Backbone bond lengths (Angstrom), bond angles and torsions (degrees), N, CA, C in turn:
res aa  C-N    CA-C-N  psi(-1)  N-CA   C-N-CA  omega(-1)  CA-C   N-CA-C  phi
1 X - - - 1.456 - - 1.525 111.59 -
2 X 1.316 116.41 -45.43 1.461 119.69 179.44 1.521 111.43 -59.61
3 X 1.336 116.25 -42.69 1.457 120.31 -179.87 1.524 111.16 -64.73
4 X 1.344 117.09 -40.54 1.464 120.57 178.89 1.526 110.49 -64.25
5 X 1.315 116.87 -43.23 1.454 119.85 -179.40 1.517 110.51 -65.74
6 X 1.337 116.65 -42.42 1.474 119.66 178.68 1.520 111.33 -63.18
7 X 1.322 116.95 -38.88 1.463 120.61 -175.67 1.527 112.43 -79.39
8 X 1.343 117.54 -39.25 1.455 120.66 -169.04 1.525 114.29 -120.29
9 X 1.319 117.48 -12.62 1.450 120.06 -178.35 1.517 114.06 89.03
10 X 1.330 117.33 -2.09 1.463 120.55 177.86 1.523 109.04 -160.16
11 X 1.335 114.97 160.85 1.458 121.03 176.88 1.523 108.51 -142.21
12 X 1.334 116.12 128.26 1.459 122.31 175.93 1.520 107.77 -90.34
13 X 1.320 116.70 133.40 1.462 121.79 -175.08 1.525 108.28 -124.85
14 X 1.323 117.05 123.74 1.459 120.84 179.50 1.523 110.27 -73.42
15 X 1.329 115.82 163.12 1.463 120.36 179.88 1.522 111.10 -57.60
16 X 1.331 117.21 -39.81 1.458 120.19 178.52 1.511 112.29 -63.06
17 X 1.328 116.40 -41.65 1.464 120.16 177.22 1.522 111.12 -66.05
18 X 1.340 116.43 -36.95 1.459 119.80 177.94 1.523 110.61 -62.48
19 X 1.334 116.50 -43.10 1.459 119.37 178.31 1.526 110.71 -59.01
20 X 1.337 116.12 -42.55 1.465 119.48 178.29 1.526 110.76 -64.24
21 X 1.333 116.38 -42.88 1.462 121.46 -177.23 1.527 111.31 -64.41
22 X 1.333 116.07 -38.07 1.458 120.46 -174.72 1.520 113.07 -94.63
23 X 1.316 116.34 3.37 1.460 118.50 -177.81 1.505 112.34 70.63
24 X 1.344 115.85 36.99 1.456 121.56 -175.71 1.513 110.47 94.96
25 X 1.322 116.10 176.49 1.464 121.69 177.54 1.526 107.87 -124.18
26 X 1.338 117.82 70.05 1.457 121.16 -173.79 1.524 112.69 -64.13
27 X 1.328 115.95 141.26 1.466 122.53 177.02 1.526 110.84 53.72
28 X 1.331 115.53 40.85 1.462 120.88 -176.91 1.521 111.72 -61.01
29 X 1.322 118.36 -37.59 1.468 121.03 -176.75 1.523 111.06 -58.30
30 X 1.329 117.76 -46.12 1.466 120.66 179.82 1.526 110.74 -67.38
31 X 1.330 116.14 -38.76 1.466 121.04 177.59 1.521 109.96 -59.56
32 X 1.324 117.86 -51.49 1.464 121.62 -177.53 1.520 111.71 -67.30
33 X 1.329 117.28 -35.03 1.461 120.86 -177.81 1.524 111.72 -64.08
34 X 1.333 117.63 -24.27 1.463 119.96 -178.73 1.526 112.12 -64.89
35 X 1.321 117.84 -19.33 1.469 120.84 176.72 1.528 111.65 -68.84
36 X 1.336 117.60 -12.69 1.458 120.74 175.78 1.522 112.31 -80.83
37 X 1.331 117.32 1.95 1.459 122.10 -176.77 1.527 110.37 -127.87
38 X 1.314 116.43 47.63 1.464 121.71 178.81 1.524 109.82 -108.69
39 X 1.336 115.87 139.97 1.458 120.26 177.19 1.514 112.01 -81.21
40 X 1.330 115.76 156.43 1.466 121.11 177.94 1.522 109.85 -67.26
41 X 1.327 116.54 135.28 1.468 122.81 175.85 1.525 107.92 -70.70
42 X 1.328 116.75 110.40 1.455 121.00 -177.56 1.514 114.20 -92.06
43 X 1.330 117.13 10.86 1.463 120.88 -176.85 1.527 112.83 -110.09
44 X 1.333 117.42 20.92 1.457 120.01 -178.56 1.527 109.49 -79.45
45 X 1.331 117.16 112.24 1.458 121.26 -177.65 1.524 112.20 -67.96
46 X 1.343 117.24 -17.32 1.457 119.41 176.58 1.524 112.13 -85.96
47 X 1.349 116.90 2.89 1.456 120.72 179.31 1.514 114.06 79.77
48 X 1.333 116.98 2.09 1.457 120.51 -176.57 1.518 112.99 -68.21
49 X 1.322 115.88 148.44 1.467 122.85 176.50 1.523 109.56 -120.17
50 X 1.317 116.46 26.36 1.462 121.75 -172.64 1.532 112.81 -95.22
51 X 1.330 117.99 -0.67 1.459 120.25 -176.62 1.528 110.59 -120.68
52 X 1.343 114.74 133.08 1.460 122.37 173.84 1.524 108.07 -119.39
53 X 1.355 116.88 151.85 1.458 117.04 -177.75 1.528 112.09 -164.68
54 X 1.316 114.51 160.07 1.458 124.66 165.22 1.525 107.20 -133.12
55 X 1.337 115.99 161.68 1.464 120.41 -169.98 1.526 109.89 -143.87
56 X 1.322 116.12 146.07 1.461 122.02 173.64 1.520 109.13 -150.00
57 X 1.335 116.22 154.80 1.463 121.98 177.04 1.523 109.07 -124.83
58 X 1.343 115.03 145.60 1.455 122.21 -178.04 1.520 109.30 -135.78
59 X 1.323 115.74 159.50 1.459 122.35 166.42 1.526 107.20 -104.71
60 X 1.311 116.46 125.44 1.458 121.51 179.17 1.510 109.97 -112.13
61 X 1.316 117.35 111.73 1.456 120.93 -176.60 1.508 113.29 -82.33
62 X 1.318 115.74 154.33 1.463 120.73 176.91 1.527 111.15 -62.83
63 X 1.327 116.51 -19.99 1.463 120.35 178.41 1.526 112.12 -87.72
64 X 1.336 116.04 5.52 1.460 119.98 177.22 1.510 114.96 92.54
65 X 1.322 117.83 -2.01 1.459 119.69 179.06 1.525 110.58 -74.98
66 X 1.315 115.66 145.16 1.464 122.37 -179.67 1.522 107.82 -130.16
67 X 1.322 116.78 125.39 1.457 120.85 179.64 1.517 109.21 -134.03
68 X 1.322 115.67 131.45 1.460 118.94 178.37 1.517 110.35 -72.32
69 X 1.324 116.29 139.42 1.458 122.19 177.09 1.533 109.98 -92.06
70 X 1.336 117.12 160.38 1.472 119.24 173.00 1.525 109.92 -55.71
71 X 1.328 116.05 148.98 1.468 119.68 -178.45 1.522 109.74 -59.19
72 X 1.310 115.97 140.04 1.458 122.21 -173.19 1.516 109.15 -150.93
73 X 1.335 117.62 167.07 1.463 119.46 178.78 1.525 111.46 -78.54
74 X 1.312 114.38 157.90 1.467 121.61 170.52 1.521 107.06 -94.46
75 X 1.345 115.69 134.40 1.459 119.33 -178.64 1.524 110.15 -135.10
76 X 1.321 115.91 134.29 1.464 122.78 169.05 1.524 107.42 -133.20
77 X 1.316 116.52 140.99 1.455 119.07 175.52 1.527 109.29 -74.55
78 X 1.307 115.96 163.32 1.467 119.98 177.92 1.525 111.71 -68.49
79 X 1.327 117.31 -14.64 1.461 119.64 174.56 1.526 110.41 -62.18
80 X 1.330 116.95 -32.28 1.459 121.53 -177.65 1.521 112.88 -104.93
81 X 1.320 117.95 -24.41 1.456 120.69 -180.00 1.517 108.16 -140.55
82 X 1.332 115.52 89.42 1.461 120.70 -176.23 1.524 111.85 -67.09
83 X 1.344 116.72 -24.67 1.466 119.71 -178.18 1.528 111.94 -79.58
84 X 1.323 116.43 -54.72 1.464 120.55 -171.10 1.527 114.15 -114.41
85 X 1.317 117.86 2.74 1.447 120.86 -176.73 1.522 113.05 -78.66
86 X 1.337 114.36 174.30 1.451 120.47 175.00 1.512 115.33 88.72
87 X 1.333 117.20 -0.42 1.460 121.16 178.89 1.526 109.05 -135.18
88 X 1.324 115.56 153.29 1.453 119.78 172.77 1.525 108.38 -78.08
89 X 1.317 115.60 124.30 1.461 120.17 -177.50 1.533 109.07 -110.21
90 X 1.314 115.25 115.92 1.461 121.29 179.33 1.522 108.94 -95.77
91 X 1.334 116.04 120.01 1.457 121.54 177.38 1.522 109.85 -114.85
92 X 1.308 116.74 160.73 1.449 120.19 175.54 1.525 108.88 -60.02
93 X 1.340 117.55 141.08 1.464 119.47 -177.19 1.527 112.47 -73.35
94 X 1.311 114.76 149.08 1.461 120.89 168.30 1.529 107.17 -59.43
95 X 1.314 117.33 136.52 1.459 119.80 -178.34 1.526 110.25 -66.40
96 X 1.316 115.57 156.23 1.460 119.66 177.89 1.521 111.03 -60.00
97 X 1.340 115.82 -37.42 1.463 119.40 -178.40 1.522 111.39 -60.84
98 X 1.331 117.60 -37.69 1.468 120.65 -179.61 1.522 110.72 -83.10
99 X 1.317 118.40 -36.27 1.474 120.08 176.30 1.524 110.66 -60.12
100 X 1.329 116.18 -36.13 1.463 120.99 -178.37 1.517 113.14 -94.07
101 X 1.331 117.03 -1.30 1.461 120.96 -175.73 1.537 110.15 -62.05
102 X 1.329 117.92 143.89 1.470 119.51 -178.35 1.531 113.89 -59.40
103 X 1.335 118.37 -32.07 1.469 119.37 177.44 1.527 109.73 -67.78
104 X 1.325 117.24 -46.29 1.463 120.61 178.47 1.517 110.90 -58.81
105 X 1.310 116.31 -49.90 1.457 119.98 -178.45 1.521 111.50 -62.20
106 X 1.336 117.23 -36.90 1.464 120.28 179.25 1.520 111.31 -67.93
107 X 1.343 117.64 -37.84 1.468 120.61 177.17 1.524 109.98 -64.35
108 X 1.327 117.40 -45.26 1.465 120.63 178.99 1.531 111.07 -60.92
109 X 1.321 115.58 -44.27 1.468 119.95 -179.86 1.526 110.81 -65.20
110 X 1.330 117.29 -41.22 1.465 120.59 179.38 1.521 110.61 -62.30
111 X 1.338 116.85 -38.92 1.457 119.75 177.63 1.518 111.87 -63.22
112 X 1.328 116.49 -44.76 1.463 119.99 177.96 1.527 110.75 -60.17
113 X 1.320 116.43 -46.51 1.466 120.87 -177.08 1.527 111.82 -65.02
114 X 1.331 116.50 -37.31 1.461 120.34 -176.03 1.522 112.07 -80.36
115 X 1.322 117.11 -44.31 1.453 120.14 -169.55 1.530 113.43 -81.98
116 X 1.318 117.29 -29.28 1.470 118.69 -177.61 1.526 112.02 -58.65
117 X 1.351 119.69 -48.72 1.472 119.22 179.87 1.524 113.58 -67.68
118 X 1.336 117.00 -20.25 1.465 120.47 -179.56 1.522 112.59 -86.94
119 X 1.328 117.39 -5.79 1.462 121.61 -173.29 1.522 110.97 -99.79
120 X 1.324 115.92 123.66 1.450 121.08 174.76 1.524 108.36 -70.55
121 X 1.334 116.87 129.52 1.457 121.41 -178.20 1.527 110.56 52.18
122 X 1.326 117.24 62.19 1.470 120.48 -174.54 1.524 111.95 -63.27
123 X 1.329 116.58 150.13 1.467 120.32 -178.66 1.523 111.41 -78.14
124 X 1.310 115.73 164.50 1.461 120.21 174.63 1.517 110.61 -70.90
125 X 1.344 115.92 -25.65 1.460 120.16 179.72 1.523 109.62 -150.02
126 X 1.321 115.15 148.67 1.455 122.46 174.35 1.528 108.71 -103.08
127 X 1.317 115.82 144.29 1.463 120.69 164.24 1.529 105.77 -90.52
128 X 1.309 115.86 116.76 1.466 122.03 -174.27 1.524 108.76 -112.70
129 X 1.333 116.22 129.18 1.453 120.90 176.52 1.520 109.48 -117.73
130 X 1.321 114.99 136.78 1.462 121.62 -176.90 1.523 108.45 -121.30
131 X 1.326 116.09 129.95 1.460 122.63 -178.49 1.524 109.86 -125.07
132 X 1.313 116.51 128.19 1.460 121.55 166.40 1.526 106.72 -96.56
133 X 1.332 116.70 119.66 1.459 121.68 -178.82 1.522 110.36 -117.46
134 X 1.311 116.45 136.97 1.461 121.78 164.51 1.527 107.71 -125.01
135 X 1.326 116.50 126.95 1.464 122.53 173.57 1.523 107.46 -108.00
136 X 1.328 116.00 128.25 1.458 122.13 -177.36 1.517 110.19 -112.80
137 X 1.321 115.72 148.50 1.463 121.47 175.45 1.520 108.95 -141.17
138 X 1.318 115.46 149.89 1.461 122.38 -179.41 1.519 108.17 -135.76
139 X 1.306 117.29 170.47 1.465 120.40 176.31 1.523 109.49 -55.87
140 X 1.317 116.51 124.67 1.453 120.99 178.27 1.512 114.68 78.11
141 X 1.327 117.38 2.25 1.467 120.97 -179.84 1.522 109.58 -139.73
142 X 1.324 116.57 102.07 1.461 121.51 -179.00 1.520 110.61 -74.20
143 X 1.329 115.56 158.88 1.456 121.79 172.65 1.515 109.59 -110.45
144 X 1.324 117.13 139.34 1.464 121.47 -174.15 1.527 109.88 -112.52
145 X 1.334 118.63 104.41 1.466 120.31 178.04 1.521 112.97 -63.38
146 X 1.332 116.98 -35.75 1.469 120.73 178.22 1.528 108.46 -131.38
147 X 1.323 117.38 77.66 1.465 120.08 -176.17 1.524 113.36 -63.17
148 X 1.345 116.90 -19.58 1.465 120.34 177.83 1.523 112.45 -79.88
149 X 1.338 117.76 -3.82 1.461 122.02 -178.84 1.515 111.67 85.30
150 X 1.323 116.63 -168.80 1.465 121.16 176.87 1.527 108.54 -61.68
151 X 1.326 116.30 132.83 1.459 118.77 -169.61 1.516 111.24 -157.55
152 X 1.308 115.19 165.37 1.453 123.96 162.22 1.515 107.51 -100.99
153 X 1.324 116.55 156.20 1.454 120.32 178.66 1.524 112.42 -92.11
154 X 1.325 117.46 -7.55 1.461 120.13 -179.43 1.513 112.70 78.15
155 X 1.335 116.28 29.60 1.465 122.04 -179.21 1.529 108.03 -125.94
156 X 1.328 116.97 -162.42 1.462 120.66 176.30 1.529 111.62 -99.92
157 X 1.350 115.87 -45.95 1.465 120.71 -174.19 1.520 109.96 -139.11
158 X 1.329 115.64 150.90 1.465 121.20 -178.18 1.528 109.46 -137.23
159 X 1.334 115.58 138.87 1.463 122.50 170.22 1.523 107.38 -119.74
160 X 1.326 117.26 130.97 1.462 122.82 172.82 1.522 107.25 -123.40
161 X 1.330 117.46 120.61 1.462 121.65 -179.75 1.519 109.69 -124.49
162 X 1.331 116.25 128.73 1.461 120.95 177.00 1.521 109.85 -73.07
163 X 1.332 115.38 134.02 1.457 121.56 176.49 1.516 110.82 -104.76
164 X 1.325 117.08 -43.43 1.466 120.95 175.26 1.515 109.39 -156.63
165 X 1.326 114.79 149.95 1.462 122.31 176.56 1.525 105.68 -138.40
166 X 1.332 116.97 111.20 1.460 121.35 -174.00 1.518 110.77 -122.77
167 X 1.331 116.24 119.51 1.471 122.89 175.84 1.524 111.97 56.22
168 X 1.308 117.16 39.28 1.468 121.97 -173.93 1.527 111.19 -104.16
169 X 1.320 114.60 129.54 1.457 121.49 166.71 1.526 107.81 -103.48
170 X 1.334 116.54 138.21 1.466 125.08 -179.66 1.525 109.90 72.53
171 X 1.335 117.74 -139.71 1.458 119.55 -170.72 1.515 111.35 75.69
172 X 1.323 115.85 44.35 1.457 122.55 -178.96 1.525 110.01 -87.52
173 X 1.312 116.34 131.45 1.461 121.50 177.24 1.529 109.29 -88.14
174 X 1.319 116.34 128.19 1.462 122.62 177.99 1.521 109.18 -117.11
175 X 1.326 115.60 137.27 1.461 122.33 178.83 1.522 108.69 -115.98
176 X 1.323 116.39 135.19 1.460 121.58 -177.09 1.528 110.52 -131.41
177 X 1.331 114.97 150.14 1.458 121.05 168.34 1.530 108.59 -76.01
178 X 1.328 118.49 161.60 1.468 120.45 179.01 1.524 113.72 -57.33
179 X 1.345 117.46 -26.19 1.464 119.71 179.07 1.521 112.47 -86.02
180 X 1.336 117.40 5.39 1.461 121.08 176.79 1.512 115.41 95.76
181 X 1.329 118.24 -6.59 1.463 120.12 178.41 1.525 110.77 -64.22
182 X 1.332 116.02 135.46 1.461 120.64 177.34 1.529 109.45 -74.75
183 X 1.316 116.89 128.34 1.461 122.12 -178.01 1.522 113.05 -109.82
184 X 1.313 116.95 -21.28 1.456 119.19 -178.34 1.515 110.65 -176.19
185 X 1.335 115.57 153.90 1.459 122.00 178.52 1.521 107.52 -148.59
186 X 1.310 117.94 126.04 1.456 121.72 -175.55 1.530 108.55 -158.82
187 X 1.314 116.04 167.47 1.457 121.70 179.75 1.516 109.85 -125.11
188 X 1.317 116.76 125.89 1.455 121.64 172.96 1.530 106.73 -77.54
189 X 1.320 117.22 116.01 1.459 120.86 -172.29 1.521 114.10 -118.19
190 X 1.338 117.68 -32.67 1.457 121.18 -176.32 1.523 110.71 -105.26
191 X 1.333 117.89 139.09 1.460 119.16 176.27 1.530 111.33 -52.77
192 X 1.317 116.35 124.00 1.458 121.71 -175.45 1.514 113.51 104.74
193 X 1.345 118.76 -18.79 1.464 120.03 172.23 1.525 108.79 -56.90
194 X 1.319 117.45 139.53 1.459 119.70 -174.07 1.521 110.77 -148.78
195 X 1.326 114.89 164.27 1.462 121.57 171.69 1.529 107.43 -137.05
196 X 1.337 115.05 137.88 1.460 123.08 178.39 1.530 106.89 -111.80
197 X 1.340 117.20 130.47 1.455 121.92 -169.62 1.520 112.02 -126.78
198 X 1.334 115.77 140.06 1.458 123.21 167.42 1.529 106.05 -89.62
199 X 1.323 117.04 103.70 1.459 120.95 -171.94 1.520 112.78 -69.36
200 X 1.324 118.26 -15.72 1.460 120.81 176.69 1.530 111.56 -77.83
201 X 1.319 116.17 -24.81 1.467 119.94 -169.75 1.514 114.98 -108.04
202 X 1.329 118.11 -21.63 1.462 119.51 -176.64 1.518 111.22 -135.45
203 X 1.327 114.91 155.68 1.455 123.38 170.37 1.530 107.57 -106.16
204 X 1.335 116.26 152.20 1.454 119.58 178.30 1.523 109.83 -136.08
205 X 1.316 114.90 153.54 1.460 121.44 177.07 1.516 108.96 -157.82
206 X 1.317 116.73 159.95 1.461 122.31 -179.38 1.525 108.40 -130.44
207 X 1.317 116.95 132.80 1.460 120.95 -178.30 1.526 111.09 -70.67
208 X 1.317 115.84 158.06 1.462 122.29 -178.49 1.521 110.55 -60.42
209 X 1.334 115.02 147.76 1.456 119.79 176.41 1.525 109.98 -105.87
210 X 1.321 115.45 154.74 1.458 122.81 175.24 1.517 107.98 -144.85
211 X 1.339 118.83 164.18 1.461 120.22 -179.39 1.533 111.52 -66.38
212 X 1.307 115.62 132.29 1.460 120.64 176.00 1.522 110.21 -71.06
213 X 1.330 116.13 -45.08 1.463 121.98 176.14 1.515 108.35 -103.60
214 X 1.322 119.34 116.32 1.467 121.33 -178.96 1.527 111.21 -57.27
215 X 1.333 114.18 147.68 1.447 119.23 177.90 1.513 114.41 86.67
216 X 1.323 117.31 -4.59 1.454 121.75 178.47 1.530 109.13 -122.44
217 X 1.318 115.89 143.18 1.461 119.98 179.09 1.529 110.35 -69.05
218 X 1.320 115.33 154.30 1.466 121.96 176.93 1.524 108.02 -120.25
219 X 1.321 116.46 148.53 1.465 120.11 176.26 1.533 109.86 -148.40
220 X 1.319 114.47 145.86 1.461 122.67 177.41 1.526 107.49 -130.53
221 X 1.322 116.67 113.74 1.457 122.63 -177.24 1.529 109.58 -106.13
222 X 1.324 116.73 128.58 1.463 120.76 177.22 1.520 110.48 -137.24
223 X 1.321 114.07 152.83 1.460 123.00 168.38 1.522 107.33 -103.75
224 X 1.330 116.45 127.41 1.466 121.48 176.81 1.526 108.11 -119.67
225 X 1.324 115.93 128.95 1.460 121.45 178.56 1.519 108.05 -127.20
226 X 1.332 116.99 128.38 1.460 121.29 178.86 1.529 110.21 -118.47
227 X 1.325 114.87 148.94 1.461 122.88 -179.99 1.530 108.50 -126.29
228 X 1.323 116.38 127.17 1.467 119.74 171.85 1.521 109.01 -140.12
229 X 1.319 115.01 160.19 1.460 119.95 -178.81 1.526 110.02 -58.67
230 X 1.305 114.73 135.36 1.469 120.33 -177.51 1.519 112.35 -59.19
231 X 1.351 116.17 -33.44 1.464 119.63 -172.74 1.515 113.04 -94.73
232 X 1.355 118.11 12.45 1.466 120.54 -179.26 1.519 107.91 -123.63
233 X 1.316 116.67 127.65 1.451 120.93 178.78 1.521 109.71 -81.95
234 X 1.340 117.45 145.96 1.458 121.27 179.15 1.519 109.99 -64.59
235 X 1.340 114.39 144.80 1.452 120.66 174.94 1.496 114.17 71.21
């Protein structure tokens, strides 16, 4: 994974590899079920009601320690999110049960272990943000995983892990160089499939989803974790 990220700016990780990386996926059913308890994202500038989410922030130490921070808003400048950026967005917090869940903690630890050696002049601490996302689609109403288009998150490193994909058509992840060159295109299909990104070197985006079987709702659940230097503000 480290070699792939160094060479290409991203690494695609299969569900089997994720299980190995995280030491298994213990109590996965309870972890995945928590996506059924996400509030509607009320900050969509396009008026969409297709996204649900919860949010949490952590401090990740170079020594591997992880501590949850007091609940706070998520902020991106319009340089990185022209659609929804420029405002403090307050989302419902990730529950304590999920923040402390062994899968969550293993993902955070894996990010610290992987990204620290890849970082030139690594910080003493990372500001880590964790997002639970659900994108919904219905007949005649697509869901947009990345309504802002191909983008950077304005951080140092990003992890995107699929939690569930139900009745979904499309939802293809595209990776681009800053000059617009296409670097990769793939679909996260199995729970645990993931991609690790160098946010300085690549842009990412996901195509709109729609129901695979007409008449039935579609949903795409992902965990997104970002890492940025503690002493640098986003944007």
